[in-house]
Residue frames relative to the residue before (quaternion, step in Angstrom):
aa qw qx qy qz dx dy dz
M 1.0000 0.0000 0.0000 0.0000 0.00 0.00 0.00
T 0.5948 0.5701 -0.3723 0.4272 3.59 1.05 -0.65
K 0.6525 0.5100 -0.3089 0.4677 3.58 0.93 -0.89
L 0.6460 0.5212 -0.3105 0.4634 3.57 0.97 -0.87
R 0.6604 0.5058 -0.3040 0.4644 3.59 0.91 -0.92
D 0.6655 0.5089 -0.3071 0.4514 3.60 0.94 -0.86
I 0.6875 0.4984 -0.2885 0.4424 3.58 0.83 -0.99
F 0.7932 0.2719 -0.1260 0.5301 3.58 0.95 -0.91
A 0.1712 0.8459 -0.4895 0.1245 3.59 1.18 0.59
A 0.6093 0.5959 -0.3538 0.3852 3.61 1.02 -0.73
W 0.8285 0.1547 -0.0765 0.5328 3.62 1.04 -0.61
Y 0.4472 0.7373 -0.4346 0.2601 3.59 1.24 -0.24
S 0.7868 0.3145 -0.1563 0.5075 3.61 0.90 -0.90
N 0.4079 0.7417 -0.4528 0.2801 3.59 1.12 0.51
G 0.7128 -0.4684 0.2558 0.4550 3.58 1.19 0.39
H 0.6246 0.5564 -0.3438 0.4267 3.59 1.22 -0.14
T 0.7346 0.3398 -0.2094 0.5487 3.60 1.25 -0.30
N 0.0057 0.7867 -0.6157 0.0440 3.55 -0.76 1.07
E 0.2356 -0.8212 0.5074 0.1123 3.57 -0.01 1.31
S 0.6548 0.5133 -0.3307 0.4454 3.62 1.12 -0.45
D 0.5451 0.5908 -0.3998 0.4405 3.59 1.28 -0.14
P 0.4077 -0.7371 0.4746 0.2554 3.63 -0.62 1.03
N 0.6441 0.5149 -0.3238 0.4639 3.61 1.22 -0.26
T 0.4985 0.6362 -0.4366 0.3951 3.59 1.26 -0.01
C 0.0271 -0.7935 0.6072 -0.0305 3.55 -0.89 1.00
V 0.1337 -0.7627 0.6293 0.0667 3.56 -0.79 1.03
L 0.1376 -0.8152 0.5624 0.0167 3.53 -0.63 1.19
R 0.1846 -0.7625 0.6110 0.1053 3.56 -0.90 0.94
I 0.0893 -0.7759 0.6243 0.0190 3.53 -0.83 1.07
K 0.1443 -0.7881 0.5962 0.0511 3.55 -0.76 1.08
L 0.2966 -0.7763 0.5333 0.1579 3.57 -0.49 1.19
T 0.2065 -0.7619 0.6008 0.1261 3.54 -1.05 0.79
D 0.7721 -0.1056 0.0614 0.6236 3.56 1.16 -0.65
A 0.1003 -0.7986 0.5927 0.0290 3.56 -1.24 0.43
V 0.1986 -0.7185 0.6474 0.1586 3.52 -1.34 0.38
L 0.0693 -0.8057 0.5880 -0.0157 3.56 -0.71 1.14
F 0.1572 -0.7705 0.6108 0.0917 3.54 -1.12 0.70
D 0.0629 0.7826 -0.6156 0.0671 3.56 -0.94 0.93
Q 0.8423 -0.1391 0.0401 0.5192 3.55 -0.59 1.22
G 0.7634 -0.4044 0.1954 0.4643 3.54 0.84 1.00
V 0.6229 0.5075 -0.3464 0.4842 3.58 1.27 0.04
K 0.2686 -0.7696 0.5641 0.1319 3.56 -0.90 0.99
Y 0.0781 -0.7861 0.6129 0.0143 3.55 -0.88 1.01
R 0.1679 -0.7539 0.6251 0.1129 3.56 -1.03 0.80
A 0.0812 -0.7932 0.6034 0.0152 3.55 -0.97 0.90
K 0.1208 -0.7573 0.6381 0.0690 3.54 -1.07 0.80
F 0.1797 -0.7770 0.5992 0.0702 3.54 -0.92 0.99
S 0.0945 0.7911 -0.5991 0.0794 3.58 -0.85 0.91
N 0.5438 -0.6216 0.4596 0.3267 3.54 -1.29 0.36
């Protein structure tokens, strides 16, 4: 959580995140691959460690 707070410090504490609320859920999504489109061009991306 410390890393998350540091990275998103500009907006993390603006009232939208309440860590003391038991209904708050922080979800981490790790991309393995993606397909992106930009101005009619298709790009494929693969993410690996």
